[in-house]
N, C-alpha and C positions, 0 to 999 in steps of 0.2 A: 448339557450346559456347556458354552465353551468358557475357557482357560482365563480369556480376558477379560469378560464378562464378571467373574470373580475377582479379578484383580485389580480393576476398575474400582468395583465395590467395596475392596476393602482400605484402598486409599480415600474413599469418600467417606467413608466411616471412620479413617481417621482425622482427617480435616475439620469434619462438622462439629466434632467434641470440643476440640481444641479453640475452636472460634467462639466457644459460649465463655468463654475466661475474656475475651475481648469485647462480646457481646455486654459483659458485665460492668466492666470496666471503665472509670472515667473519661480517659482518652481514647479516643477512636482513630482510625486509620484516615487519611485525608481522601476526600472526595475522587482523586486522580488514583487512588488507588482502587478503592471499594467499587465504585462504578463499573470500571472497566473489568472486573474480575467477576462481578456479578453477571454482567452480559455475556461475557463469555463461558463462563459456565450456564447459563441459559442457553444459549446455542449450542454447548454440547448436548442439555438434555433431548436436543431435537436429534441430533447425530445418532446419539444412541437410541433413541427410538426407533430410527430407520433401520437401525443395526438390529437390533433386537436385544439390545441388552439391558433387559429390566433391572437386573440388580445393582448394576453401575447408574442408570437412570435414577433409583431409588435414592442411592446413596449421594449421587451427584445434586438430585434435587435440597437434600439438607442441608448439604456445603452452600448450593445458590442462594437459598432462602436464608440463612446466617449473613452472608455478603450482603445481601438486599437489604437486610434487618441495621446493618453497620451503616450501608449508604444511607439509609431514611436518619439514623441516630445522628450521624455527622452534619445532614444537612440541617436539623433542628438544633443545632450548636449555635 
C-alpha cells in the first residue's frame, strides 16, 4: 500500500462528513464555489484511478458527490 494513498484517503474522509452539515443547512455555497470544486474533485477521481490510489478514490468520490449535491441544491434555490 502506498502511503500517499492513505494520506489522501484520510483527507477525503475528513472533508466528506464535514460537508453533510452544509448539505442539511438552509444556506448553500454559491454556484461559483460548488461547481468548480465538484468538477476538480471529479477530475481527481480520474487521476487517482490512473495512479492506482483506490482508497483516495473512494474517499474523494464521497466528497465529490457531496459537492455535486450542494451544486444541485443551490441551482434549485
